[in-house]
C-alpha positions as CSV (number, residue, x, y, z in Angstrom):
1,X,10.7,16.1,-10.7
2,X,7.6,14.5,-12.2
3,X,3.7,14.7,-11.1
4,X,1.8,12.0,-10.0
5,X,-1.5,12.1,-11.1
6,X,-4.7,12.1,-8.8
7,X,-5.7,8.9,-10.5
8,X,-2.6,7.2,-9.1
9,X,-2.7,9.2,-5.9
10,X,-5.3,7.6,-5.1
11,X,-3.4,5.1,-4.1
12,X,-1.4,6.4,-1.6
13,X,-2.5,10.1,-1.3
14,X,-6.0,12.7,-1.5
15,X,-4.3,15.5,-3.6
16,X,-1.9,15.5,-6.8
17,X,1.3,15.7,-5.1
18,X,4.8,16.9,-6.6
19,X,6.9,13.9,-6.6
20,X,11.2,14.3,-6.3
21,X,13.6,11.8,-7.7
22,X,15.7,10.8,-4.9
23,X,19.2,12.8,-4.6
24,X,22.3,12.5,-2.6
25,X,23.1,8.9,-0.8
26,X,21.5,6.4,0.6
27,X,22.3,6.5,3.5
28,X,20.0,6.9,6.8
29,X,20.4,10.3,7.9
30,X,18.3,10.6,11.1
31,X,15.7,10.8,13.1
32,X,12.1,12.5,12.8
33,X,9.9,12.7,15.2
34,X,8.1,9.8,16.3
35,X,4.0,9.6,17.9
36,X,1.7,12.1,18.0
37,X,-1.4,12.4,19.9
38,X,-3.6,14.2,17.3
39,X,-3.3,12.7,13.4
40,X,-3.9,14.4,10.4
41,X,-6.9,13.8,8.5
42,X,-9.5,14.5,5.8
43,X,-12.9,14.4,7.9
44,X,-15.5,12.4,6.3
45,X,-17.9,11.9,9.4
46,X,-17.9,9.6,12.1
47,X,-16.0,6.1,11.5
48,X,-18.6,3.5,12.2
49,X,-18.4,-0.3,12.3
50,X,-22.1,-2.9,12.4
51,X,-21.3,-4.3,15.8
52,X,-20.1,-8.1,15.2
53,X,-18.5,-8.2,11.6
54,X,-14.8,-8.1,13.6
55,X,-14.9,-11.6,14.5
56,X,-14.0,-11.8,10.3
57,X,-11.5,-10.9,7.6
58,X,-12.1,-6.4,6.7
59,X,-11.2,-5.4,3.1
60,X,-10.1,-1.8,3.6
61,X,-10.2,0.8,0.9
62,X,-9.8,4.1,0.2
63,X,-12.5,5.5,-1.7
64,X,-13.9,9.2,-3.0
65,X,-17.6,10.6,-2.8
66,X,-17.6,13.6,-5.1
67,X,-15.4,15.9,-2.8
68,X,-15.2,13.1,1.1
69,X,-12.9,11.1,1.4
70,X,-13.5,7.8,3.3
71,X,-12.2,4.1,3.6
72,X,-14.8,2.1,3.6
73,X,-14.4,-1.3,5.6
74,X,-16.0,-4.5,3.4
75,X,-17.2,-8.2,5.2
76,X,-13.8,-9.8,3.3
77,X,-14.3,-11.7,0.5
78,X,-17.5,-11.1,1.4
79,X,-17.6,-7.7,0.0
80,X,-20.6,-6.4,2.4
81,X,-19.9,-3.5,3.5
82,X,-19.8,-3.1,7.5
83,X,-18.0,0.2,8.1
84,X,-16.0,3.6,7.4
85,X,-13.2,5.4,8.9
86,X,-13.1,9.4,8.6
87,X,-9.4,9.1,6.7
88,X,-8.3,8.3,4.0
89,X,-5.0,7.3,2.1
90,X,-3.4,4.9,1.5
91,X,-3.3,1.3,3.4
92,X,-1.3,-1.6,4.9
93,X,-2.0,-4.2,7.6
94,X,0.5,-6.0,10.0
95,X,0.3,-9.3,11.7
96,X,-1.7,-8.4,14.2
97,X,-4.9,-7.5,11.8
98,X,-4.0,-3.3,12.9
99,X,-4.0,-1.1,9.7
100,X,-2.7,2.3,8.6
101,X,-3.3,4.8,6.9
102,X,-1.4,7.2,5.3
103,X,-2.3,10.4,4.2
104,X,-0.5,14.0,4.2
105,X,2.5,13.9,6.5
106,X,0.5,11.4,9.2
107,X,0.0,7.8,9.2
108,X,-2.3,6.6,11.4
109,X,-3.0,3.6,13.3
110,X,-6.5,1.7,13.8
111,X,-7.1,-1.7,15.2
112,X,-8.6,-4.6,13.5
113,X,-12.4,-2.9,13.1
114,X,-12.1,-0.4,15.3
115,X,-12.9,3.6,14.5
116,X,-10.8,5.7,17.1
117,X,-6.9,6.3,16.2
118,X,-4.9,4.0,19.0
119,X,-1.5,5.9,17.7
120,X,-0.2,8.5,14.4
121,X,3.3,8.9,13.4
122,X,4.2,12.0,11.5
123,X,6.6,12.9,8.8
124,X,6.6,16.5,9.1
125,X,7.2,18.7,5.8
126,X,6.3,14.9,3.8
127,X,3.2,13.6,1.9
128,X,2.9,10.1,2.2
129,X,2.3,7.5,-0.1
130,X,2.7,3.4,0.4
131,X,3.7,1.2,3.9
132,X,4.6,-1.6,4.5
133,X,5.6,-3.8,7.3
134,X,8.4,-6.1,8.7
135,X,7.0,-9.8,10.4
136,X,9.7,-10.3,11.0
137,X,10.0,-7.5,13.5
138,X,7.1,-5.4,12.5
139,X,8.8,-2.4,11.8
140,X,6.8,0.4,9.5
141,X,8.4,1.4,6.3
142,X,6.6,4.5,5.0
143,X,7.4,5.7,1.3
144,X,6.9,9.8,1.1
145,X,7.6,13.1,-1.1
146,X,9.3,15.5,1.1
147,X,11.2,19.1,-0.6
148,X,12.0,20.3,3.1
149,X,13.6,16.9,4.0
150,X,16.4,17.0,1.3
151,X,14.2,14.8,-0.3
152,X,14.3,11.9,1.4
153,X,11.2,9.6,0.4
154,X,11.7,6.6,3.1
155,X,10.8,6.2,6.9
156,X,11.1,3.7,9.3
157,X,9.2,3.3,12.2
158,X,11.1,0.5,14.6
159,X,8.2,-1.4,16.2
160,X,5.4,0.6,14.2
161,X,6.5,3.5,16.8
162,X,9.2,6.5,16.7
163,X,11.9,7.5,16.4
164,X,11.9,7.1,12.1
165,X,14.7,6.6,11.0
166,X,15.0,8.8,7.2
167,X,16.5,7.4,3.9
168,X,17.2,8.7,0.4
169,X,16.5,5.6,-1.1
170,X,17.8,7.1,-5.0
171,X,14.6,5.7,-7.2
172,X,11.8,8.3,-6.2
173,X,9.8,5.7,-3.9
174,X,6.4,4.4,-4.6
175,X,5.4,1.5,-3.5
176,X,7.9,-0.3,-0.8
177,X,7.4,-4.4,0.6
178,X,9.0,-6.3,3.0
179,X,9.8,-10.3,2.3
180,X,9.5,-13.0,5.0
181,X,13.0,-12.7,6.2
182,X,12.4,-9.0,6.6
183,X,14.6,-7.9,3.6
184,X,12.7,-4.4,2.5
185,X,11.8,-3.1,-1.8
186,X,11.4,0.1,-3.0
187,X,9.8,1.0,-6.2
188,X,10.1,3.8,-8.1
189,X,6.7,5.3,-9.5
190,X,7.4,4.3,-13.5
191,X,8.1,0.6,-12.3
192,X,11.4,1.5,-14.1
193,X,14.0,0.2,-11.2
194,X,14.0,-1.3,-7.6
195,X,15.5,-0.9,-4.9
196,X,16.2,-3.3,-1.7
197,X,17.7,-2.8,1.5
198,X,18.6,-5.9,3.0
199,X,17.5,-7.2,6.9
200,X,20.2,-4.9,9.2
201,X,21.5,-3.3,7.3
202,X,21.9,1.0,6.3
203,X,22.1,1.0,2.4
204,X,20.1,0.0,-0.6
205,X,21.4,-2.5,-3.3
206,X,20.0,-1.7,-7.3
207,X,17.9,-4.3,-8.7
208,X,18.0,-4.7,-12.5
209,X,14.9,-6.8,-13.8
210,X,15.6,-9.2,-17.1
211,X,12.7,-8.1,-18.9
212,X,10.2,-5.3,-18.8
213,X,6.5,-5.8,-17.9
214,X,6.3,-2.1,-18.1
215,X,4.9,1.0,-15.7
216,X,3.7,-1.2,-12.8
217,X,1.8,-0.7,-9.1
218,X,1.5,-2.3,-5.9
219,X,5.5,-4.8,-4.3
220,X,4.9,-7.5,-2.1
221,X,5.1,-10.4,-0.3
222,X,2.7,-13.2,-1.3
223,X,4.1,-16.1,1.2
224,X,6.8,-17.4,-0.8
225,X,7.9,-14.8,-3.9
226,X,8.1,-10.9,-3.7
227,X,5.5,-9.4,-7.1
228,X,4.6,-6.2,-8.6
229,X,1.7,-5.5,-10.6
230,X,1.1,-4.1,-13.2
231,X,-0.3,-0.9,-13.6
232,X,-2.4,-0.8,-16.5
233,X,-4.0,-3.0,-18.2
234,X,-4.0,-6.4,-18.5
235,X,-2.6,-5.7,-14.9
236,X,-1.1,-8.9,-14.7
237,X,0.8,-9.6,-11.5
238,X,4.4,-11.0,-11.5
239,X,6.4,-13.3,-9.4
240,X,10.4,-12.4,-8.9
241,X,12.8,-13.4,-7.1
242,X,16.5,-11.3,-7.2
243,X,19.6,-13.4,-8.2
244,X,22.8,-11.4,-7.4
245,X,21.7,-8.0,-8.2
246,X,19.6,-9.4,-11.2
247,X,15.1,-9.4,-10.6
248,X,14.2,-13.1,-12.2
249,X,10.7,-12.4,-13.6
250,X,8.9,-15.7,-13.1
251,X,5.5,-16.7,-13.8
252,X,2.2,-14.7,-14.3
253,X,-1.1,-14.0,-12.1
254,X,-3.2,-13.2,-15.2
255,X,-6.9,-11.8,-14.9
256,X,-9.9,-12.6,-17.5
257,X,-11.4,-9.2,-16.1
258,X,-9.6,-5.8,-18.2
259,X,-9.0,-3.6,-16.2
260,X,-8.1,-0.3,-18.0
261,X,-6.7,1.1,-14.6
262,X,-6.2,-0.6,-11.7
263,X,-5.3,0.2,-8.2
264,X,-3.1,-1.0,-5.5
265,X,-3.4,-4.7,-5.3
266,X,-3.3,-6.5,-1.8
267,X,-2.3,-10.5,-1.9
268,X,-4.6,-12.7,1.3
269,X,-5.1,-15.7,2.2
270,X,-4.9,-17.8,-1.5
271,X,-6.6,-14.2,-2.6
272,X,-7.0,-11.2,-4.5
273,X,-8.4,-8.2,-5.0
274,X,-7.5,-4.5,-6.5
275,X,-9.7,-2.1,-7.8
276,X,-10.2,-1.5,-10.9
277,X,-12.0,0.4,-14.0
278,X,-13.3,-1.5,-16.5
279,X,-14.1,1.2,-18.8
280,X,-11.7,2.5,-21.0
281,X,-13.0,5.8,-21.4
282,X,-12.6,7.0,-17.8
283,X,-9.7,7.8,-15.2
284,X,-10.7,6.3,-11.7
285,X,-10.8,2.3,-10.5
286,X,-14.2,2.5,-10.2
287,X,-15.6,-1.1,-8.9
288,X,-13.1,-3.7,-6.7
289,X,-12.8,-7.4,-7.7
290,X,-11.3,-10.8,-5.7
291,X,-9.8,-13.4,-7.4
292,X,-8.1,-16.8,-6.5
293,X,-4.4,-16.1,-6.2
294,X,-2.2,-17.8,-7.8
295,X,-5.2,-18.7,-10.1
296,X,-6.7,-15.0,-11.2
297,X,-8.4,-15.6,-14.4
298,X,-12.2,-15.4,-13.5
299,X,-12.8,-12.9,-10.5
300,X,-14.8,-14.8,-6.8
301,X,-16.4,-11.0,-5.9
302,X,-16.9,-8.4,-8.1
303,X,-17.7,-4.8,-4.9
304,X,-20.0,-2.9,-6.5
305,X,-19.5,0.5,-8.1
306,X,-18.0,3.9,-5.9
307,X,-20.6,6.3,-5.9
308,X,-19.8,9.8,-7.5
309,X,-15.9,9.1,-7.4
310,X,-13.5,5.8,-7.1
311,X,-11.9,3.5,-5.2
312,X,-8.0,3.4,-4.3
313,X,-5.4,1.4,-2.0
314,X,-7.0,-2.0,-0.3
315,X,-5.6,-4.1,2.2
316,X,-6.6,-7.1,4.4
317,X,-7.4,-7.6,7.8
318,X,-7.3,-10.6,9.4
319,X,-8.9,-10.3,13.2
320,X,-6.1,-11.0,15.9
321,X,-7.3,-14.8,17.2
322,X,-6.4,-15.9,13.0
323,X,-3.3,-14.7,13.5
324,X,-3.0,-16.7,17.2
325,X,-4.4,-19.8,16.0
326,X,-1.2,-19.5,12.9
327,X,0.9,-18.9,15.8
C-alpha cells in the first residue's frame, strides 16, 4: 500500500487516505446499493448562490479555509465568487450541467447553480476520490479505495443511478475519464500505468506510454484527444492517443505561470482551469488559473488566494440551456 498525501487528496478527498494496490482480476464483481436519501458530507453551513448567476457557466472549486471545507462557486470565466456548497471533495459535471461532489463514501449530485442535493449515491465502506461521466450513456464512474470491499477501486452507476457495478482495475485507480466514444480510462496515483475499459466490455486492458511525463494528475477528454496533466512543475497537459496497447504522447499545452503544486485540471470550451501554487515552499494550491486551451502559456485570469487553506479539484458546469442550444 502507499499513502495518498493530503495535498493530492485535496483533489478528491478531505482527509489523508490509504490507497491500496488493485488486486485480483479485472472483471466486474457485483453490485452495490444505489441511491440513499441523505448525503454524508462535511458540513460548513448552508449552501448559497447569488440570484441570477445560474444563467452562465459556473466554476466549482473544492476549498479549505482553516478547519472548514466547502465547494466554492465562481462565475466563469469572470472568476467572481457567487456561491458555495456545504460539501467538499472530488468534482465532475455532466452534459446537463449537473455537478457531482465525491467525498467519504458518498457522491452527492447538485443541479447547475443548485444548493440542495438532487440525490446521493453511496459505496459503503469506501473512500471516494474522482469521478467522470460518459457523454454517450450518462454513466457515472467513480474511483475509490475500499479495503472492506476486497480492494475494489472503481464503480460505475448506469445513467447516474444505482445499483452500480464494481471492478478491480488492477492499477490502484486515481483519476478517471471517458473519451467521446464511451471508453473509460483510469490512471494510477503515480502516473505509471493506464488502464482502459472499452465501451461495452467488462475487462480492462493495460496501456503503456511511449515516453514518461512523470507523476500525473487529471486525465480528461478535450473534445478530440485524451489528455494527461503533470502533477508537479511545470504542470503541462499532454494529448495522447492509444494505438493497440501503446499510449503515444502527442502535443503538450505548456503554462508560463509556474506551479510548484497543481490541482486537478478541467478543460472547458477552449479554456483550461486548475489550482496551483506559485511558491516552492508551501504545500497546497493557493490560486486558481484560467488559460486558453490548447494554447496555454500566459493565464487569461488568476482567481484570488484561498483564505487560510487551499484549493483542490475543480469542474466547470454549463447551464442546461447551453447544452440544448448545442444539440
